[in-house]
Wavefront OBJ file of the C-alpha trace (Angstrom):
o trace
v 92.519 108.420 36.106
v 95.039 107.594 38.796
v 94.384 104.328 40.576
v 94.808 104.585 44.328
v 93.939 101.070 45.503
v 94.363 98.814 42.479
v 97.971 98.029 41.567
v 97.900 95.960 38.373
v 100.500 93.426 37.246
v 100.579 92.381 33.617
v 101.275 89.003 32.048
v 100.887 87.771 28.500
v 100.405 84.324 27.021
v 102.032 82.928 23.888
v 98.996 83.947 21.793
v 99.422 87.630 22.707
v 96.456 87.809 25.094
v 97.183 89.768 28.228
v 95.987 89.606 31.809
v 95.918 92.487 34.267
v 95.728 91.293 37.890
v 95.194 93.536 40.920
v 94.634 92.863 44.598
v 93.670 95.376 47.251
v 93.097 94.875 50.971
v 91.358 97.614 52.956
v 89.471 98.200 56.171
v 85.771 99.007 56.071
v 86.292 102.748 56.028
v 88.111 102.502 52.659
v 85.845 99.875 51.111
v 83.455 102.358 49.402
v 86.428 104.095 47.738
v 87.832 100.758 46.563
v 84.434 99.743 45.197
v 84.207 103.089 43.374
v 87.643 102.539 41.826
v 86.692 99.044 40.657
v 83.450 100.426 39.228
v 85.397 103.133 37.367
v 87.687 100.535 35.775
v 84.788 98.312 34.771
v 82.726 101.321 33.593
v 85.567 102.247 31.252
v 85.883 98.675 29.954
v 82.141 98.350 29.371
v 81.909 101.781 27.735
v 84.873 101.176 25.437
v 84.536 97.427 24.747
v 81.124 96.545 26.263
v 79.557 94.442 23.546
v 82.781 92.518 23.099
v 83.076 90.949 26.583
v 83.177 87.198 27.033
v 85.539 84.245 26.824
v 88.615 85.199 24.808
v 88.788 81.685 23.347
v 85.314 82.274 21.889
v 86.429 85.428 20.069
v 85.620 88.117 22.642
v 88.025 91.026 23.146
v 88.014 91.048 26.947
v 86.648 89.545 30.135
v 87.035 89.985 33.884
v 86.892 88.126 37.186
v 86.087 89.823 40.499
v 86.498 88.060 43.865
v 86.310 89.198 47.497
v 87.135 87.864 50.956
v 86.441 89.435 54.339
v 88.875 88.438 57.080
v 89.089 89.284 60.739
v 92.383 88.786 62.564
v 92.662 88.127 66.271
v 95.898 89.232 67.861
v 97.778 87.095 70.340
v 100.076 87.931 73.167
v 103.046 85.613 73.585
v 105.346 85.100 76.502
v 107.951 82.567 77.476
v 107.187 80.529 80.606
v 110.502 79.773 82.267
v 109.018 77.032 84.456
v 107.559 74.985 81.606
v 110.158 76.183 79.062
v 107.439 76.882 76.525
v 105.980 79.787 74.683
v 102.461 80.482 75.894
v 99.886 82.396 73.889
v 96.722 84.171 74.905
v 94.068 85.371 72.491
v 93.659 89.104 72.202
v 90.897 91.255 70.856
v 89.623 90.790 67.329
v 90.793 93.440 64.910
v 88.757 95.322 62.356
v 87.766 93.219 59.335
v 89.854 93.567 56.191
v 88.278 93.293 52.774
v 90.553 91.751 50.159
v 89.438 92.056 46.569
v 91.044 90.678 43.435
v 90.230 91.974 39.980
v 91.585 90.311 36.860
v 90.973 91.604 33.372
v 92.110 89.685 30.325
v 92.011 90.737 26.736
v 93.440 90.876 23.294
v 96.238 93.273 22.386
v 93.885 96.162 21.432
v 92.088 95.912 24.793
v 95.345 95.657 26.777
v 96.903 98.586 24.908
v 93.856 100.787 25.522
v 93.724 99.725 29.203
v 97.423 100.500 29.671
v 97.002 103.933 28.098
v 93.798 104.853 29.969
v 95.166 104.032 33.416
v 98.813 104.998 32.737
v 100.148 101.516 33.501
v 103.599 100.188 32.669
l 1 2 3 4 5 6 7 8 9 10 11 12 13 14 15 16 17 18 19 20 21 22 23 24 25 26 27 28 29 30 31 32 33 34 35 36 37 38 39 40 41 42 43 44 45 46 47 48 49 50 51 52 53 54 55 56 57 58 59 60 61 62 63 64 65 66 67 68 69 70 71 72 73 74 75 76 77 78 79 80 81 82 83 84 85 86 87 88 89 90 91 92 93 94 95 96 97 98 99 100 101 102 103 104 105 106 107 108 109 110 111 112 113 114 115 116 117 118 119 120 121 122
């Protein structure tokens, strides 16, 4: 499976446990596709290592954390007022909300190796 929205970075601790972190930020029209991609990743993990999820320090093989934020930006117009010698701003229209989602998966070497292979990650 090729990941379109999730771009994972990998880090590893001194005990050999790895963490895959991804962040994606989309407008509402792309949110269902991003949710589907996240579901596909977690479906794979649950299918392959489902009964072995939990805190790594307690002996589990993998775990995950999923967070989301919805933000709306309001543009501003700026201009320089020669009389007051200041920059003056005026609020513009609110933009479309952006949905930013972070997904972190951590796991032991067997989990990380299988994850890397399944999603063709470097």
